[in-house]
Backbone as JSON Lines, residues from 0, in Angstrom:
{"i":0,"aa":"X","n":[112.76,85.1,150.94],"ca":[112.59,86.36,150.55],"c":[113.24,86.93,149.12]}
{"i":1,"aa":"X","n":[114.62,86.47,149.73],"ca":[115.65,86.67,148.34],"c":[115.39,86.18,146.69]}
{"i":2,"aa":"X","n":[114.82,85.3,147.0],"ca":[114.08,84.75,145.78],"c":[112.82,85.5,145.31]}
{"i":3,"aa":"X","n":[112.47,86.26,145.71],"ca":[111.41,86.76,145.47],"c":[111.75,88.03,144.55]}
{"i":4,"aa":"X","n":[112.77,88.62,144.65],"ca":[113.94,89.53,143.89],"c":[113.77,89.14,142.55]}
{"i":5,"aa":"X","n":[114.72,87.96,142.34],"ca":[115.03,88.05,140.91],"c":[113.82,87.1,140.03]}
{"i":6,"aa":"X","n":[112.98,86.6,140.85],"ca":[111.96,86.29,140.17],"c":[110.76,87.61,139.59]}
{"i":7,"aa":"X","n":[111.16,88.19,140.6],"ca":[110.51,89.7,139.84],"c":[111.02,90.35,138.81]}
{"i":8,"aa":"X","n":[112.08,90.4,138.94],"ca":[113.17,90.78,138.02],"c":[112.77,89.99,136.53]}
{"i":9,"aa":"X","n":[112.7,88.53,136.76],"ca":[112.69,87.96,135.47],"c":[111.27,88.3,134.85]}
{"i":10,"aa":"X","n":[110.28,88.33,135.6],"ca":[108.91,88.72,135.02],"c":[108.88,89.88,134.56]}
{"i":11,"aa":"X","n":[109.11,90.5,135.2],"ca":[109.29,92.35,134.31],"c":[109.7,92.15,133.23]}
{"i":12,"aa":"X","n":[111.13,91.69,133.0],"ca":[112.26,91.68,131.98],"c":[110.9,90.83,130.9]}
{"i":13,"aa":"X","n":[110.6,89.89,131.39],"ca":[109.52,89.13,129.99],"c":[108.01,89.4,129.68]}
{"i":14,"aa":"X","n":[107.97,90.55,130.53],"ca":[106.65,91.3,130.19],"c":[107.22,92.49,129.3]}
{"i":15,"aa":"X","n":[108.12,92.97,129.74],"ca":[108.82,94.14,128.67],"c":[109.01,93.29,127.15]}
{"i":16,"aa":"X","n":[109.63,92.34,127.42],"ca":[110.13,91.34,125.97],"c":[108.57,91.37,125.1]}
{"i":17,"aa":"X","n":[107.53,90.83,125.73],"ca":[106.42,90.74,125.0],"c":[105.59,92.08,124.73]}
{"i":18,"aa":"X","n":[105.81,92.67,125.13],"ca":[105.08,94.05,124.96],"c":[106.18,94.77,123.52]}
{"i":19,"aa":"X","n":[107.14,94.67,123.75],"ca":[108.23,94.94,122.72],"c":[107.76,94.3,121.32]}
{"i":20,"aa":"X","n":[107.58,92.69,121.49],"ca":[107.23,91.76,120.36],"c":[105.81,92.48,119.81]}
{"i":21,"aa":"X","n":[105.35,92.29,120.68],"ca":[103.58,92.76,120.05],"c":[103.76,94.22,119.71]}
{"i":22,"aa":"X","n":[104.38,95.3,119.74],"ca":[104.86,96.7,118.94],"c":[105.54,96.37,117.77]}
{"i":23,"aa":"X","n":[106.84,95.43,117.53],"ca":[107.13,95.39,116.41],"c":[106.39,94.83,115.51]}
{"i":24,"aa":"X","n":[105.88,93.59,116.11],"ca":[105.2,93.17,115.04],"c":[103.61,94.36,114.46]}
{"i":25,"aa":"X","n":[103.01,95.44,115.09],"ca":[102.47,96.25,114.7],"c":[103.43,97.64,113.67]}
{"i":26,"aa":"X","n":[104.36,97.31,113.78],"ca":[105.22,98.29,113.13],"c":[105.99,97.43,112.08]}
{"i":27,"aa":"X","n":[105.86,96.41,111.61],"ca":[106.05,95.29,110.26],"c":[105.46,95.85,109.22]}
{"i":28,"aa":"X","n":[104.15,96.17,108.53],"ca":[103.56,96.73,108.05],"c":[104.52,97.98,107.43]}
{"i":29,"aa":"X","n":[104.3,98.87,108.46],"ca":[104.65,100.16,107.51],"c":[106.46,99.8,107.26]}
{"i":30,"aa":"X","n":[106.85,99.1,108.41],"ca":[108.56,99.33,107.77],"c":[108.39,98.42,106.69]}
{"i":31,"aa":"X","n":[107.76,97.81,105.92],"ca":[107.66,97.02,105.13],"c":[107.38,97.56,103.54]}
{"i":32,"aa":"X","n":[106.37,98.88,104.12],"ca":[106.07,99.6,102.82],"c":[107.51,100.49,102.53]}
{"i":33,"aa":"X","n":[107.87,100.9,103.61],"ca":[109.5,101.83,103.49],"c":[110.31,101.29,102.82]}
{"i":34,"aa":"X","n":[110.64,99.93,103.29],"ca":[111.56,99.38,102.22],"c":[111.18,99.19,100.97]}
{"i":35,"aa":"X","n":[109.89,98.76,100.83],"ca":[109.55,98.27,99.3],"c":[109.91,99.49,98.53]}
{"i":36,"aa":"X","n":[109.63,100.88,99.13],"ca":[109.29,101.98,98.35],"c":[110.96,102.37,97.88]}
{"i":37,"aa":"X","n":[111.82,102.44,99.08],"ca":[113.1,102.63,98.95],"c":[113.67,101.85,97.79]}
{"i":38,"aa":"X","n":[113.35,100.33,98.08],"ca":[114.38,99.69,97.18],"c":[113.65,99.46,95.5]}
{"i":39,"aa":"X","n":[112.18,99.98,95.56],"ca":[111.57,99.78,94.51],"c":[111.13,98.76,94.41]}
{"i":40,"aa":"X","n":[110.55,97.99,95.24],"ca":[110.1,96.54,94.77],"c":[108.57,96.1,95.38]}
{"i":41,"aa":"X","n":[108.14,95.14,94.66],"ca":[106.54,94.78,95.21],"c":[105.63,96.46,95.45]}
{"i":42,"aa":"X","n":[105.84,96.9,94.19],"ca":[104.88,97.94,94.31],"c":[103.47,97.14,93.74]}
{"i":43,"aa":"X","n":[102.84,97.84,94.98],"ca":[101.23,97.73,94.81],"c":[100.19,98.3,93.86]}
{"i":44,"aa":"X","n":[99.83,97.77,93.03],"ca":[99.13,98.6,92.16],"c":[98.13,99.47,92.84]}
{"i":45,"aa":"X","n":[97.71,100.43,91.87],"ca":[96.43,101.37,91.97],"c":[95.09,100.56,92.49]}
{"i":46,"aa":"X","n":[93.94,101.13,92.89],"ca":[92.64,101.09,93.09],"c":[91.87,100.9,91.58]}
{"i":47,"aa":"X","n":[90.81,100.79,91.62],"ca":[89.88,101.31,90.27],"c":[90.25,102.55,89.93]}
{"i":48,"aa":"X","n":[90.35,102.48,88.26],"ca":[90.48,103.71,87.71],"c":[89.39,104.38,88.13]}
{"i":49,"aa":"X","n":[89.81,105.83,88.29],"ca":[88.4,106.77,88.74],"c":[88.52,107.91,87.66]}
{"i":50,"aa":"X","n":[89.4,108.18,86.69],"ca":[90.1,109.43,86.22],"c":[88.97,108.89,84.65]}
{"i":51,"aa":"X","n":[89.41,110.38,84.04],"ca":[88.59,110.24,82.45],"c":[89.67,109.57,81.75]}
{"i":52,"aa":"X","n":[88.96,108.57,81.13],"ca":[89.7,107.99,80.37],"c":[90.05,108.56,78.97]}
{"i":53,"aa":"X","n":[90.81,109.52,78.7],"ca":[91.09,109.8,77.31],"c":[92.46,109.33,77.42]}
{"i":54,"aa":"X","n":[92.82,108.76,75.98],"ca":[94.05,108.16,75.72],"c":[95.06,109.45,75.21]}
{"i":55,"aa":"X","n":[96.45,109.11,75.51],"ca":[97.2,109.66,75.39],"c":[98.25,109.41,74.15]}
{"i":56,"aa":"X","n":[97.75,109.34,72.75],"ca":[98.5,108.92,71.87],"c":[99.95,109.42,71.87]}
{"i":57,"aa":"X","n":[100.51,110.58,72.05],"ca":[101.41,111.3,71.55],"c":[102.73,110.51,72.31]}
{"i":58,"aa":"X","n":[101.93,109.52,73.6],"ca":[102.83,108.92,74.05],"c":[102.73,107.25,74.52]}
{"i":59,"aa":"X","n":[103.57,106.54,74.56],"ca":[103.83,105.14,74.48],"c":[104.91,104.74,75.97]}
{"i":60,"aa":"X","n":[104.53,103.76,76.7],"ca":[104.61,103.24,77.66],"c":[104.96,101.52,77.42]}
{"i":61,"aa":"X","n":[106.12,101.28,77.8],"ca":[106.44,99.68,77.52],"c":[105.87,98.83,78.97]}
{"i":62,"aa":"X","n":[104.97,97.62,79.29],"ca":[104.43,97.1,80.01],"c":[105.16,95.83,79.96]}
{"i":63,"aa":"X","n":[106.19,95.35,80.91],"ca":[106.68,94.08,80.81],"c":[106.12,93.29,81.25]}
{"i":64,"aa":"X","n":[106.01,91.74,81.52],"ca":[105.15,90.56,82.22],"c":[106.23,89.23,82.44]}
{"i":65,"aa":"X","n":[105.94,89.41,83.93],"ca":[106.98,88.31,84.75],"c":[105.67,87.69,85.23]}
{"i":66,"aa":"X","n":[105.91,86.3,85.28],"ca":[105.03,85.32,85.98],"c":[106.37,84.21,86.37]}
{"i":67,"aa":"X","n":[106.1,83.84,87.99],"ca":[106.9,83.17,88.62],"c":[106.29,82.45,89.52]}
{"i":68,"aa":"X","n":[106.87,80.94,89.52],"ca":[106.18,80.22,90.59],"c":[107.04,80.13,92.33]}
{"i":69,"aa":"X","n":[106.04,80.49,93.04],"ca":[106.26,80.35,94.73],"c":[107.22,78.84,94.75]}
{"i":70,"aa":"X","n":[108.1,78.47,95.96],"ca":[108.27,77.19,95.84],"c":[107.17,76.56,96.48]}
{"i":71,"aa":"X","n":[107.62,74.94,95.41],"ca":[106.55,74.02,95.68],"c":[105.43,74.53,94.35]}
{"i":72,"aa":"X","n":[105.48,75.42,93.92],"ca":[104.35,75.51,92.65],"c":[104.7,74.9,91.77]}
{"i":73,"aa":"X","n":[103.89,73.97,90.99],"ca":[104.46,72.83,90.27],"c":[103.77,73.2,88.45]}
{"i":74,"aa":"X","n":[102.83,74.08,88.74],"ca":[102.1,74.34,87.47],"c":[103.15,75.34,86.4]}
{"i":75,"aa":"X","n":[102.85,75.29,85.26],"ca":[103.59,76.3,84.5],"c":[102.53,77.39,84.48]}
{"i":76,"aa":"X","n":[103.28,78.69,84.39],"ca":[102.82,79.64,84.42],"c":[103.42,80.99,83.87]}
{"i":77,"aa":"X","n":[102.81,81.24,82.63],"ca":[103.25,82.65,81.64],"c":[102.38,83.24,81.08]}
{"i":78,"aa":"X","n":[102.69,84.43,80.54],"ca":[101.88,85.34,80.28],"c":[102.04,84.9,78.53]}
{"i":79,"aa":"X","n":[101.3,85.23,77.52],"ca":[101.36,85.0,76.66],"c":[102.43,85.8,75.47]}
{"i":80,"aa":"X","n":[102.26,86.68,76.1],"ca":[103.62,87.78,75.38],"c":[104.39,88.54,76.17]}
{"i":81,"aa":"X","n":[105.86,88.52,76.33],"ca":[106.83,89.27,77.36],"c":[106.09,90.77,77.6]}
{"i":82,"aa":"X","n":[105.67,91.37,76.67],"ca":[105.28,92.98,76.82],"c":[104.65,93.67,75.82]}
{"i":83,"aa":"X","n":[103.76,94.8,76.07],"ca":[103.16,95.26,75.28],"c":[103.64,96.85,75.04]}
{"i":84,"aa":"X","n":[103.55,97.64,74.05],"ca":[103.7,98.49,74.15],"c":[102.08,99.28,74.09]}
{"i":85,"aa":"X","n":[101.62,100.82,75.12],"ca":[100.7,100.96,75.54],"c":[100.53,102.21,75.71]}
{"i":86,"aa":"X","n":[99.31,103.16,75.3],"ca":[99.22,104.51,75.31],"c":[98.74,104.74,76.48]}
{"i":87,"aa":"X","n":[99.32,105.64,77.33],"ca":[98.31,106.17,79.09],"c":[96.8,106.31,79.0]}
{"i":88,"aa":"X","n":[96.34,105.91,79.21],"ca":[94.74,105.9,79.6],"c":[94.24,105.33,78.79]}
{"i":89,"aa":"X","n":[94.4,104.21,77.72],"ca":[93.62,103.38,76.92],"c":[93.48,101.75,78.02]}
{"i":90,"aa":"X","n":[92.76,101.23,77.4],"ca":[92.2,100.11,78.09],"c":[93.03,98.54,77.25]}
{"i":91,"aa":"X","n":[93.92,97.89,78.07],"ca":[94.56,96.52,77.86],"c":[94.45,95.86,78.48]}
{"i":92,"aa":"X","n":[94.69,94.22,77.56],"ca":[94.34,93.01,77.96],"c":[95.69,92.42,77.57]}
{"i":93,"aa":"X","n":[96.11,91.36,78.67],"ca":[97.34,90.58,78.61],"c":[96.53,89.38,79.24]}
{"i":94,"aa":"X","n":[96.74,87.88,78.73],"ca":[96.58,86.87,78.95],"c":[97.32,86.08,79.79]}
{"i":95,"aa":"X","n":[97.19,85.67,80.9],"ca":[98.43,84.47,81.33],"c":[97.83,83.0,81.51]}
{"i":96,"aa":"X","n":[98.69,82.45,81.28],"ca":[98.3,80.76,80.75],"c":[99.04,79.95,82.16]}
{"i":97,"aa":"X","n":[98.27,79.53,82.68],"ca":[98.59,78.1,83.77],"c":[97.99,76.8,83.52]}
{"i":98,"aa":"X","n":[98.88,75.7,83.9],"ca":[98.4,74.81,83.27],"c":[99.2,73.9,84.96]}
{"i":99,"aa":"X","n":[97.71,72.86,85.27],"ca":[98.47,71.77,85.96],"c":[98.52,70.88,85.47]}
{"i":100,"aa":"X","n":[99.89,70.12,85.6],"ca":[100.83,68.94,84.8],"c":[100.38,67.69,85.85]}
{"i":101,"aa":"X","n":[99.61,68.25,87.14],"ca":[99.5,66.95,88.36],"c":[98.79,66.1,87.87]}
{"i":102,"aa":"X","n":[98.33,65.1,88.65],"ca":[97.6,64.54,88.6],"c":[96.48,64.54,89.92]}
{"i":103,"aa":"X","n":[96.4,65.56,90.5],"ca":[95.49,66.4,91.3],"c":[94.77,67.38,91.21]}
{"i":104,"aa":"X","n":[93.85,67.55,91.8],"ca":[93.22,69.14,91.65],"c":[94.54,69.77,92.74]}
{"i":105,"aa":"X","n":[94.66,71.38,92.04],"ca":[95.25,71.85,93.03],"c":[94.33,73.31,93.01]}
{"i":106,"aa":"X","n":[94.9,74.13,93.86],"ca":[94.58,75.75,93.82],"c":[95.35,76.49,93.88]}
{"i":107,"aa":"X","n":[95.22,77.59,93.33],"ca":[96.45,78.85,93.24],"c":[95.73,80.3,93.37]}
{"i":108,"aa":"X","n":[97.22,81.3,93.92],"ca":[96.52,82.5,94.08],"c":[97.57,83.15,93.72]}
{"i":109,"aa":"X","n":[97.19,84.14,92.54],"ca":[98.77,84.9,92.4],"c":[98.47,86.18,93.18]}
{"i":110,"aa":"X","n":[99.91,86.74,93.31],"ca":[100.1,88.04,94.13],"c":[100.78,88.62,92.98]}
{"i":111,"aa":"X","n":[100.03,89.84,92.85],"ca":[100.92,90.72,91.39],"c":[101.99,91.5,92.52]}
{"i":112,"aa":"X","n":[102.74,92.63,91.49],"ca":[103.99,93.57,91.85],"c":[104.34,94.11,90.58]}
{"i":113,"aa":"X","n":[104.53,96.0,90.71],"ca":[104.94,96.21,89.91],"c":[105.66,97.17,90.02]}
{"i":114,"aa":"X","n":[106.67,97.56,89.32],"ca":[108.05,98.29,89.73],"c":[108.37,98.93,88.12]}
{"i":115,"aa":"X","n":[109.11,100.05,88.75],"ca":[109.22,100.52,89.84],"c":[108.19,101.17,90.36]}
{"i":116,"aa":"X","n":[108.21,100.9,91.75],"ca":[107.23,101.29,92.79],"c":[106.34,102.42,92.92]}
{"i":117,"aa":"X","n":[107.32,103.34,92.27],"ca":[106.72,104.97,91.83],"c":[105.77,104.68,90.84]}
{"i":118,"aa":"X","n":[105.48,104.01,90.24],"ca":[104.47,103.93,89.18],"c":[103.64,103.15,89.3]}
{"i":119,"aa":"X","n":[103.18,101.93,90.34],"ca":[102.39,101.11,90.79],"c":[101.11,102.06,90.84]}
{"i":120,"aa":"X","n":[101.42,103.25,91.45],"ca":[100.05,104.16,91.7],"c":[99.38,104.58,90.75]}
{"i":121,"aa":"X","n":[100.17,104.28,89.41],"ca":[99.37,104.67,88.09],"c":[99.3,103.53,87.74]}
{"i":122,"aa":"X","n":[99.28,102.39,87.69],"ca":[98.94,101.03,87.45],"c":[97.26,100.91,87.94]}
{"i":123,"aa":"X","n":[96.43,100.45,86.96],"ca":[94.85,100.42,87.5],"c":[94.46,99.03,86.85]}
{"i":124,"aa":"X","n":[94.29,97.89,87.74],"ca":[93.82,96.44,86.91],"c":[92.89,96.68,86.99]}
{"i":125,"aa":"X","n":[91.59,96.69,85.64],"ca":[90.06,96.72,85.74],"c":[89.65,95.36,85.76]}
{"i":126,"aa":"X","n":[90.12,94.06,85.62],"ca":[90.32,93.11,85.87],"c":[91.09,92.12,86.03]}
{"i":127,"aa":"X","n":[91.6,91.09,87.19],"ca":[92.4,90.42,87.5],"c":[92.1,89.15,88.02]}
{"i":128,"aa":"X","n":[93.15,87.92,87.53],"ca":[92.96,86.94,87.96],"c":[93.26,86.49,89.62]}
{"i":129,"aa":"X","n":[93.94,87.31,89.98],"ca":[94.88,87.72,91.01],"c":[93.77,88.12,92.04]}
{"i":130,"aa":"X","n":[92.26,88.49,91.77],"ca":[91.27,88.85,92.65],"c":[90.51,87.79,93.37]}
{"i":131,"aa":"X","n":[90.79,86.33,92.51],"ca":[90.51,85.55,92.76],"c":[91.33,84.01,92.86]}
{"i":132,"aa":"X","n":[90.83,83.11,93.58],"ca":[91.6,81.63,93.41],"c":[91.27,80.9,92.27]}
{"i":133,"aa":"X","n":[92.49,80.52,91.88],"ca":[92.25,79.63,90.62],"c":[92.19,78.01,90.72]}
{"i":134,"aa":"X","n":[91.24,77.3,90.85],"ca":[91.37,76.0,91.25],"c":[91.42,75.04,89.39]}
{"i":135,"aa":"X","n":[92.39,74.01,89.41],"ca":[92.55,73.69,88.08],"c":[92.72,72.0,88.59]}
{"i":136,"aa":"X","n":[91.67,71.13,87.85],"ca":[91.84,69.84,87.52],"c":[93.14,69.38,87.12]}
{"i":137,"aa":"X","n":[93.24,68.06,87.05],"ca":[94.77,67.3,86.99],"c":[94.21,67.56,85.5]}
{"i":138,"aa":"X","n":[95.34,67.83,84.42],"ca":[96.13,68.07,83.57],"c":[95.25,69.4,82.23]}
{"i":139,"aa":"X","n":[94.43,70.2,83.56],"ca":[93.66,71.36,83.2],"c":[94.38,72.96,82.53]}
{"i":140,"aa":"X","n":[94.29,73.42,81.78],"ca":[94.79,74.08,81.15],"c":[94.06,75.76,81.19]}
{"i":141,"aa":"X","n":[94.51,77.32,81.69],"ca":[93.51,77.88,81.57],"c":[94.41,78.77,81.16]}
{"i":142,"aa":"X","n":[93.87,80.03,80.56],"ca":[93.57,81.43,79.89],"c":[93.55,82.84,80.95]}
{"i":143,"aa":"X","n":[94.2,83.25,81.34],"ca":[93.84,84.02,82.44],"c":[93.93,85.6,82.3]}
{"i":144,"aa":"X","n":[92.75,86.55,82.04],"ca":[93.06,87.77,81.46],"c":[93.31,88.64,82.78]}
{"i":145,"aa":"X","n":[94.24,90.09,82.82],"ca":[94.19,90.99,83.16],"c":[93.79,92.08,82.23]}
{"i":146,"aa":"X","n":[93.29,92.77,82.49],"ca":[93.01,94.26,81.95],"c":[93.72,95.53,82.7]}
{"i":147,"aa":"X","n":[94.02,96.37,82.19],"ca":[94.54,97.17,82.83],"c":[94.45,98.42,82.31]}
{"i":148,"aa":"X","n":[94.82,99.81,82.9],"ca":[95.02,101.05,82.32],"c":[96.18,101.75,83.25]}
{"i":149,"aa":"X","n":[97.08,102.24,82.4],"ca":[98.04,103.11,82.77],"c":[97.28,104.3,82.64]}
{"i":150,"aa":"X","n":[97.72,105.04,83.67],"ca":[97.32,106.29,83.79],"c":[97.72,107.41,83.26]}
{"i":151,"aa":"X","n":[97.3,108.22,82.57],"ca":[98.09,109.63,81.78],"c":[98.72,110.23,83.02]}
{"i":152,"aa":"X","n":[98.5,110.02,83.95],"ca":[99.67,110.78,84.77],"c":[101.03,110.25,85.23]}
{"i":153,"aa":"X","n":[100.9,109.38,84.7],"ca":[102.06,108.08,85.06],"c":[103.34,109.65,84.9]}
{"i":154,"aa":"X","n":[104.11,109.76,85.69],"ca":[105.05,110.35,85.38],"c":[105.92,110.17,84.26]}
{"i":155,"aa":"X","n":[106.45,111.49,83.7],"ca":[107.18,111.6,82.17],"c":[108.11,110.84,82.2]}
{"i":156,"aa":"X","n":[108.79,110.6,83.57],"ca":[110.37,110.08,83.41],"c":[110.36,108.37,83.31]}
{"i":157,"aa":"X","n":[109.15,107.63,83.64],"ca":[108.61,106.35,83.27],"c":[108.22,106.09,82.51]}
{"i":158,"aa":"X","n":[108.81,105.01,81.54],"ca":[108.85,104.72,80.35],"c":[108.65,103.35,79.97]}
{"i":159,"aa":"X","n":[109.03,102.36,81.1],"ca":[108.94,101.0,81.14],"c":[108.63,100.69,82.64]}
{"i":160,"aa":"X","n":[107.71,100.13,82.57],"ca":[106.46,99.39,83.96],"c":[107.19,97.72,83.63]}
{"i":161,"aa":"X","n":[106.73,97.0,84.63],"ca":[106.87,95.4,84.72],"c":[106.04,95.24,85.93]}
{"i":162,"aa":"X","n":[104.76,94.36,85.44],"ca":[104.11,94.09,86.24],"c":[104.46,92.16,86.22]}
{"i":163,"aa":"X","n":[104.86,92.21,87.44],"ca":[105.34,90.45,87.73],"c":[104.03,89.65,88.85]}
{"i":164,"aa":"X","n":[103.93,88.59,88.38],"ca":[102.46,87.8,89.53],"c":[104.08,86.44,89.57]}
{"i":165,"aa":"X","n":[103.54,86.38,91.21],"ca":[103.97,85.02,91.49],"c":[102.87,83.85,92.05]}
{"i":166,"aa":"X","n":[102.99,82.77,91.63],"ca":[101.55,82.13,91.87],"c":[102.14,81.28,92.89]}
{"i":167,"aa":"X","n":[101.12,81.07,94.02],"ca":[101.4,80.14,95.25],"c":[100.02,78.93,95.22]}
{"i":168,"aa":"X","n":[100.25,77.79,95.59],"ca":[99.89,76.62,96.1],"c":[99.53,77.13,96.84]}
{"i":169,"aa":"X","n":[98.29,77.04,97.24],"ca":[97.3,77.46,98.25],"c":[96.41,75.83,98.64]}
{"i":170,"aa":"X","n":[96.68,74.72,97.92],"ca":[95.86,73.79,97.77],"c":[95.69,72.91,99.43]}
{"i":171,"aa":"X","n":[96.74,73.09,100.04],"ca":[96.58,72.67,101.53],"c":[96.16,73.23,102.58]}
{"i":172,"aa":"X","n":[95.76,74.84,102.61],"ca":[95.1,75.73,102.94],"c":[93.87,75.32,103.39]}
{"i":173,"aa":"X","n":[93.16,75.55,104.68],"ca":[91.96,75.21,104.92],"c":[91.32,76.57,104.7]}
{"i":174,"aa":"X","n":[90.14,76.49,104.15],"ca":[89.31,77.53,104.03],"c":[89.41,78.36,105.4]}
{"i":175,"aa":"X","n":[88.72,79.5,105.43],"ca":[88.38,80.67,106.86],"c":[87.4,80.01,107.47]}
{"i":176,"aa":"X","n":[87.41,80.08,108.48],"ca":[86.63,79.82,109.21],"c":[84.75,81.05,108.83]}
{"i":177,"aa":"X","n":[83.96,79.93,109.43],"ca":[82.78,81.14,108.91],"c":[82.41,82.04,110.2]}
{"i":178,"aa":"X","n":[82.53,83.48,110.0],"ca":[82.58,84.19,111.4],"c":[81.08,84.19,111.66]}
{"i":179,"aa":"X","n":[80.38,84.5,112.98],"ca":[79.15,84.43,112.97],"c":[78.7,86.16,113.7]}
């Protein structure tokens, strides 16, 4: 009977650990968002542009473009230009170029980020290669457009934005199972 008490305590402690881990898993997303906002990283872009599209000709915002490869990604990947000067409210486009130098077909997915994070809500992508997976055959090169609008309501103290993409190799990922 004395052996049952330590086993009961162990089971109780293990259950508490499992419940705590489960709770921590749910807390990770809001914690991540708070950390990104506090440090000004990984700004998520705003959704579709719902405002009246009038151009603020009196104001210019510099948009810088960055392209990086995640670990293990062998493609070359870069914007056609490093930056653009844009007027808030105007439609803009930048082409990114990707090349698969390998001897095998590969699939990639780009993940965007806008900095500073407080400006991300004012950056609207109307078309983006990051919305779909990109499949390139061996030696294939592709130009991928991103069309965007910097909102007229962008805070006046923000004069420079950075739109960055990280390209991930997802060739080996299995397609999601069909849902019934």
